[in-house]
C-alpha positions as CSV (number, residue, x, y, z in Angstrom):
1,M,170.5,69.2,123.1
2,E,172.4,71.7,125.3
3,L,171.2,74.3,127.7
4,R,171.7,77.0,125.1
5,D,169.0,75.4,123.0
6,F,166.5,76.0,125.7
7,G,167.6,79.5,126.9
8,E,167.2,80.8,130.4
9,F,163.4,81.0,130.4
10,G,162.9,77.7,128.6
11,L,164.9,76.1,131.4
12,I,162.8,77.9,134.1
13,A,159.7,76.6,132.4
14,H,161.1,73.1,132.6
15,I,162.1,73.5,136.2
16,R,158.6,74.7,137.1
17,K,157.1,71.6,135.6
18,L,159.0,69.5,138.2
19,F,158.5,72.1,141.0
20,P,155.1,73.8,140.4
21,E,155.3,75.6,143.7
22,I,157.9,78.0,142.2
23,G,156.1,81.3,141.6
24,D,156.9,85.0,141.4
25,D,160.0,87.1,142.2
26,C,159.9,85.6,145.7
27,A,158.6,82.4,147.2
28,V,155.7,83.1,149.5
29,L,155.6,80.8,152.5
30,P,153.8,80.6,155.9
31,G,155.3,83.1,158.3
32,R,154.8,84.5,161.8
33,S,151.3,85.6,162.8
34,G,150.0,88.2,160.5
35,F,152.7,87.8,157.8
36,F,153.8,85.7,154.9
37,L,157.5,84.8,154.7
38,L,159.3,85.9,151.5
39,A,162.4,84.1,150.2
40,T,164.5,84.9,147.2
41,V,168.0,84.2,145.9
42,D,170.3,85.8,143.4
43,S,173.9,85.4,142.1
44,Q,176.6,87.6,140.7
45,V,179.0,85.5,138.5
46,E,182.2,86.8,137.2
47,G,182.2,87.0,133.4
48,T,178.4,87.0,133.3
49,H,177.2,89.8,135.7
50,F,180.5,91.6,136.3
51,R,184.1,91.9,135.4
52,L,186.6,92.5,138.2
53,S,188.3,95.1,136.0
54,L,185.2,97.1,135.5
55,I,183.3,97.3,138.8
56,P,184.7,98.4,142.2
57,P,184.3,95.7,144.8
58,F,182.4,98.0,147.1
59,S,179.8,98.6,144.4
60,L,179.7,94.8,143.7
61,G,178.9,94.2,147.4
62,R,176.0,96.6,147.2
63,R,174.8,95.2,144.0
64,L,174.6,91.7,145.3
65,L,172.1,92.7,147.9
66,V,170.2,95.2,145.6
67,A,169.3,92.4,143.2
68,N,167.6,90.5,146.0
69,L,166.1,93.6,147.6
70,S,164.4,94.4,144.3
71,D,162.7,91.0,144.4
72,I,161.4,91.8,147.9
73,A,160.2,95.2,146.6
74,A,158.3,93.5,143.8
75,M,156.2,91.6,146.4
76,G,155.6,94.8,148.5
77,G,157.7,93.3,151.3
78,I,160.1,94.2,154.0
79,P,163.6,92.6,153.9
80,R,164.8,91.0,157.1
81,Y,167.7,88.4,156.9
82,A,170.4,87.3,154.5
83,L,172.6,84.3,154.0
84,T,175.6,84.4,151.7
85,S,177.7,81.9,149.7
86,F,181.0,83.1,148.2
87,V,183.0,81.0,145.9
88,L,186.4,82.7,145.5
89,R,189.8,82.1,143.9
90,E,192.7,82.0,146.4
91,D,194.6,84.7,144.5
92,I,191.9,87.3,145.1
93,P,193.5,90.2,147.1
94,F,192.2,90.4,150.6
95,S,191.8,94.2,150.2
96,W,189.3,93.4,147.3
97,F,187.3,91.0,149.5
98,E,187.3,93.5,152.4
99,E,185.9,96.3,150.2
100,F,183.3,93.9,148.8
101,L,182.1,93.0,152.3
102,L,182.0,96.7,153.3
103,G,179.7,97.4,150.3
104,L,177.4,94.6,151.3
105,Q,177.4,95.8,154.9
106,E,176.5,99.3,153.9
107,E,173.6,98.2,151.8
108,A,172.4,95.9,154.5
109,L,172.5,98.6,157.1
110,R,170.7,101.0,154.8
111,Y,167.7,98.7,154.4
112,G,167.7,97.0,157.8
113,V,169.0,93.6,156.6
114,T,170.8,91.3,159.1
115,V,173.4,88.9,157.5
116,V,173.0,85.8,159.7
117,G,175.2,83.2,158.0
118,G,176.8,81.8,154.9
119,N,179.4,79.7,153.3
120,L,182.9,80.1,151.7
121,A,184.4,77.8,149.1
122,R,187.4,77.9,146.8
123,T,187.5,77.6,143.0
124,A,189.9,77.8,140.2
125,G,187.2,79.3,138.0
126,P,185.1,82.5,138.1
127,V,184.2,84.2,141.3
128,T,180.6,83.4,142.2
129,L,178.6,85.4,144.8
130,D,175.3,84.1,146.0
131,L,172.8,85.7,148.5
132,V,169.6,84.4,149.9
133,L,167.3,87.1,151.3
134,L,164.3,86.5,153.6
135,G,161.6,89.1,154.1
136,E,158.0,89.3,155.0
137,V,154.7,90.9,153.9
138,E,151.4,91.3,155.7
139,D,148.9,88.5,155.0
140,D,145.8,90.7,155.2
141,R,146.4,92.4,151.9
142,P,146.3,91.0,148.3
143,L,149.7,89.7,147.0
144,L,151.2,91.7,144.1
145,L,151.4,88.7,141.8
146,R,152.3,88.7,138.1
147,S,149.0,86.9,137.4
148,N,146.9,89.9,138.6
149,A,146.8,91.9,135.3
150,R,143.4,92.2,133.5
151,P,142.4,93.8,130.2
152,G,141.8,97.5,130.7
153,D,144.5,97.9,133.4
154,C,147.0,100.7,133.1
155,I,150.7,99.8,132.9
156,F,153.2,101.8,135.0
157,V,156.9,101.9,135.5
158,T,159.0,103.8,138.0
159,G,162.1,105.8,137.2
160,Y,164.0,105.9,133.9
161,L,164.8,102.7,132.1
162,G,168.0,102.0,130.1
163,E,170.4,104.0,132.2
164,A,172.2,100.9,133.6
165,K,172.9,99.6,130.1
166,A,174.3,103.0,129.1
167,G,176.4,103.1,132.3
168,F,177.8,99.7,131.5
169,L,178.8,100.8,128.0
170,L,180.5,103.9,129.4
171,V,182.5,101.9,131.9
172,E,183.4,99.3,129.2
173,Q,184.5,102.1,126.9
174,G,186.5,103.9,129.6
175,E,184.4,107.0,129.2
176,E,185.0,109.1,132.4
177,R,183.4,112.5,131.7
178,S,181.8,113.7,134.9
179,E,178.5,114.6,133.2
180,Y,177.8,110.9,132.6
181,Q,178.7,109.8,136.2
182,P,175.0,109.3,137.1
183,L,174.7,106.7,134.3
184,R,177.9,104.9,135.5
185,E,176.4,104.8,139.0
186,R,173.2,103.3,137.7
187,F,175.4,100.4,136.3
188,F,177.4,100.1,139.5
189,T,174.4,100.0,141.9
190,A,170.8,100.9,141.3
191,S,168.3,101.7,144.1
192,P,165.7,99.1,145.0
193,R,162.2,100.6,145.0
194,L,161.1,99.1,148.3
195,S,159.1,102.2,149.3
196,V,157.1,101.9,146.1
197,G,156.4,98.2,146.7
198,R,155.2,99.0,150.2
199,F,152.9,101.8,148.9
200,L,151.4,99.6,146.2
201,G,150.8,96.8,148.7
202,S,149.1,99.2,151.1
203,L,146.4,100.1,148.5
204,G,144.9,96.6,149.0
205,E,144.1,96.4,145.3
206,R,144.6,93.9,142.5
207,I,148.1,94.9,141.2
208,A,150.6,92.9,139.1
209,L,154.2,93.8,140.0
210,I,157.7,92.8,138.8
211,D,161.1,94.4,138.9
212,V,162.9,95.3,135.7
213,S,166.1,93.2,135.8
214,D,166.1,91.7,132.3
215,G,164.6,94.6,130.3
216,L,161.1,96.2,130.1
217,L,159.8,93.9,127.3
218,Q,161.0,90.7,128.8
219,D,159.8,91.4,132.3
220,L,156.5,92.7,131.0
221,G,156.3,89.4,129.1
222,H,156.4,87.5,132.4
223,I,153.3,89.5,133.6
224,L,151.5,88.8,130.3
225,E,152.3,85.1,130.4
226,E,151.1,84.6,134.0
227,S,148.0,86.8,133.5
228,K,147.3,85.4,129.9
229,V,146.9,88.9,128.5
230,G,148.7,91.3,126.1
231,A,149.8,94.9,126.2
232,V,149.9,98.2,124.2
233,L,152.8,100.6,125.0
234,E,152.6,104.2,124.1
235,K,155.9,105.4,122.5
236,E,155.6,109.0,123.7
237,A,154.9,107.9,127.3
238,L,158.1,105.7,127.6
239,P,160.4,107.3,130.2
240,V,163.7,108.3,128.6
241,S,165.9,110.5,130.8
242,S,167.5,113.6,129.4
243,L,170.9,112.1,130.2
244,L,170.2,108.9,128.4
245,A,168.8,110.8,125.4
246,Q,172.0,112.9,125.3
247,F,174.2,109.8,125.5
248,C,172.3,108.0,122.8
249,K,172.3,111.0,120.5
250,E,176.1,111.4,120.9
251,K,176.8,107.7,120.4
252,H,174.2,107.1,117.7
253,Y,172.1,104.6,119.6
254,D,168.4,104.2,119.7
255,P,167.3,105.1,123.2
256,L,164.2,102.9,122.9
257,D,166.5,99.9,122.5
258,F,168.0,100.7,125.9
259,V,164.5,101.3,127.5
260,F,163.1,98.0,126.1
261,R,166.1,95.7,126.5
262,G,168.6,97.3,128.8
263,G,168.1,95.4,132.1
264,E,169.5,95.8,135.6
265,D,167.7,99.1,136.2
266,F,165.8,97.4,139.1
267,E,162.8,99.7,138.6
268,L,159.3,98.4,139.2
269,L,156.9,97.6,136.4
270,F,153.3,97.1,137.4
271,T,149.7,97.1,136.3
272,A,146.7,98.5,138.1
273,P,143.0,99.1,137.5
274,P,142.2,102.5,135.9
275,H,140.6,104.0,139.0
276,L,144.1,103.9,140.7
277,E,145.9,105.9,138.0
278,E,145.5,109.3,139.6
279,I,146.6,108.2,143.1
280,I,149.6,106.4,141.7
281,L,150.7,109.3,139.5
282,R,150.3,111.7,142.4
283,S,151.4,109.8,145.4
284,I,154.6,108.0,144.2
285,P,156.4,111.1,143.1
286,G,154.8,113.4,145.7
287,R,155.2,111.1,148.8
288,L,158.1,109.0,147.8
289,G,160.1,111.3,145.5
290,I,160.3,108.6,142.8
291,P,159.2,109.3,139.2
292,V,156.5,107.1,137.8
293,S,155.0,106.9,134.3
294,R,151.9,105.3,132.8
295,I,153.2,103.7,129.7
296,G,150.3,101.7,128.2
297,N,147.4,99.4,128.8
298,I,146.6,95.7,129.1
299,I,144.7,94.1,126.3
300,P,143.0,90.7,125.9
301,E,145.4,89.4,123.1
302,E,147.4,86.9,125.1
303,G,151.2,87.3,124.9
304,K,151.1,90.1,122.4
305,I,153.0,93.4,122.9
306,F,152.4,96.3,120.6
307,I,153.8,99.9,120.5
308,E,151.4,102.7,119.5
309,E,153.2,105.2,117.2
310,D,151.4,107.8,115.1
311,G,148.1,106.0,115.5
312,K,149.5,102.6,114.4
313,L,150.1,99.5,116.4
314,L,153.4,97.8,115.7
315,P,154.3,94.4,117.2
316,L,157.3,94.0,119.5
317,S,159.5,91.1,120.5
318,T,159.9,90.4,124.3
319,L,163.5,89.3,123.8
320,G,165.7,90.7,126.6
321,F,168.6,89.4,128.7
322,D,169.1,85.6,128.7
323,H,171.9,84.1,130.8
324,F,172.4,81.3,128.3
325,V,172.5,83.2,125.1
326,R,173.8,86.7,125.8
327,K,177.4,87.9,126.2
328,E,179.0,88.9,129.6
329,R,178.2,92.2,131.4
């Protein structure tokens, strides 16, 4: 058998059998007095996550950190320190590398991250950019774990999903109309929802949280798996931006496919008890200026996802992005 026979998440399940301490978006470790230490790592690999011909190096530098910041956000944490590892071809122009570093620096300054070390190596193959991010979260509040969902909970998501996928297609197709620039920017670099994670953590309640990096259905599937529950999504409640709707209408795409399986939006998907619905829907847009939608409910049927449409429940597949079976981005 080969790795492709397992798929990314089959491999993760096998790894977790050998290393059962592996948990959510971040490892949660003992920290300084009053805090847990959070640790996460992510990669950007040429030909899988990016193509040099499609993404500016400045945006790639920002994106490398954003992917990790989003993991910290999904634990309600504060980012602190980063370590880097860059595997580069020797024919990469220095000007490209300099712009990449400036993008990484800008994102680090924006979110108070200090880059404290790293490693450089040479390769004849694809450029590989790794970053380890350390953060912390208070230890006197409940952790926002994927295993926290319970039947009857509401399901929420921030922002508008599917825009990063639309942006990728626009860049790939060479579409440069200014009206679609916001979609292209969502592909180049999304915004990590750190303020939302901090707000949810401050509520001190039982909340399951994950960032949307592989698509709504697949990432919701992780919550359902860890919590041993199912979900019903309401079709009319799913957040489709007017710009994505326009793009899909023009290109003859189904916008729900983008919402369900787009990935790399780095929004936050979470569940919470019903008594928190009003404060969530009022406070996140009102205090933080970030849209949030209630998109469904948690049900007892373990691992099942349904969409409610015209009073009927239709089953959905959780298939989303998989590093070992999907094409390059």
